[in-house]
N, C-alpha and C positions, 0 to 999 in steps of 0.2 A: 580582738584579733582571732582568738580561737573560734569564736562564733562564726566569723566570716569564712574561715577555712572549712568549718563543718558545713556551712550553708553551700559553699562552692562544691564540696565533695558530694553533698546530697543532690545538688542540681545536676552534676555529672551523671550520677546514678539514674536519676529520672530521665535525663536526655537519652542515655544509652538504652534504658528499658523501653522508652517510647520508640526509638529507632528500630529495635528488634521487633517490637510489637507491630510496627508498620510494615516491616519486612515480612513477618509471618502472615499478615493480612494481604499480602501482595495478590493482585488480581490473577487468578489462574486462567482467565480467559484470554491471556496474551497469546497471540498467534504470530509465529515467525513468518514475516513477509519479506522476501528479498527482491530487490529491484534487479532485473536482468538487463544488461546492456544489449540493445537491439540495433544493429547497423546492417540492414539487409544489403545483399549484393546488388539487388535491383531496387533503387530508391523509390520507384513508383509503387512499391508494395505499401509504403506508409500512406500514400495518397489514396490507394484503393481501399484500404482497411480502416484508416483513421476517420474520425468524425461521424461514425455510424450510430453511436449511442448503444453499443453492444458490449457484451462480455463473453469471451470464449474460455472454457476450461478444457485444457488439452492434457490428457493423461497418458499419452504414448507418443512415440516418435512419428508414427504414420499421421496422426492428427496434426502435429506441428508442421510436417512437410506439406500436407494438403493445404493448410491455411497460408503459409508464408513462402512456400516453394522449397525445393530440396537444397539449393545453394544457400539460401538465407537461413535455413533451419539449423545448419551444422553448429554454429556458435551457441545457439540456445540448447541444443541437445547435449553439448559437452558440459554445459553449466548445471544440468539438472540430473538427479538420480530419480528416475521414474518409480522406483520401488518405494521411495519415501515422499516424493514431492510431485506436484502437478504444476503445469504452467498456466497462468491466467493472463489473458490478453484483454486489455480494456481499451475500447475505441470510444473516444469522447470528443466533445467540442465545447468551446467557450467563445466569448467575444471580449474585445478590449479596445484600447488599453483602459485600465489595467486588466490583465487577463486573470481568469479563474485558474485554480490549480486542482489537480486530481488528488484526492485524499481517500483514506479508508478508515473504517472503525470496526470494532469487534462487537457484535450483538451479544445479548445475554445467552443465546443458545450456542455461542462459539463460532457462528458463521461470520464471514467477512462481508462488509457492505462498502463498496466503492462509490464515491460521489464526487461531484465537482463543487468546490468551495469558491464562491465568488469573493472578490476582494472586499474587505470591510470598509464601509462608508462610501463606496463608489456609487455615484448617482447616474451620470450619463456615460454609457458604454455602448459599444457596438459599431465603432468605426471600421473594425475588421473582425473577421472570424478566424479562430485558431482551431485547427484540428489536432487531436492528440492520439497517439497509439503507444501505450505503455505496457510493458511485459514484466510479470512478477513470477517468482517461485513461491508456492505455498505448500503447507503440509497436504498430503494426498487426501486426507480424511476431511479437510475443511471445505465447506460449501461457500461459494462466493457469489455475490450478486452485484448489480450495478444499477444505480438510480440516475438516469440521464438528466433529471431536472436539477438545475444549478441551485445551490442553497445560498 
C-alpha cells in the first residue's frame, strides 16, 4: 500500500514538472491576432474588395477610410489603437461546397502568413465560388503576408 502511495506521489511530481517545463518552452512566436467585426454601411464594399487574393496592412485612420470609406471605417477605427496595432484586411476566395476557410500561421521570423485551407478529403468542388473579406487587428510591428493558393 505504501509503495502505491509513493508511486502515485512520484507520478504527480513528474506530471507537475513536465507541465511546468512545457509551459516554460511555450512558443514565443505567438502573435495576438484579433478578428474585427466588419459590417460596412455600404454592403457593396465587401463585393468590391472581396475575392481579390490580396492583403492590405493599414497602419492609420486615413488608410482605413481610403480603403473602405469613411462611414464604414468608424467601427474599425474605434476597435483599434494604432499606437500598438495595425489593421490587416485579407481578400480571399474559395470554392465549394464544402468551402475552404481562411487561416493563419506564425512563421519562424515572427511574421504572419494568411492562407486558405481547403476542406480535408474533399474531391469534387467548385459548384460555386465564395469570396471573403476578413479584417484583423495585429501588433503594429508584425509583418503579414497572404498566399492566395489554396492548401
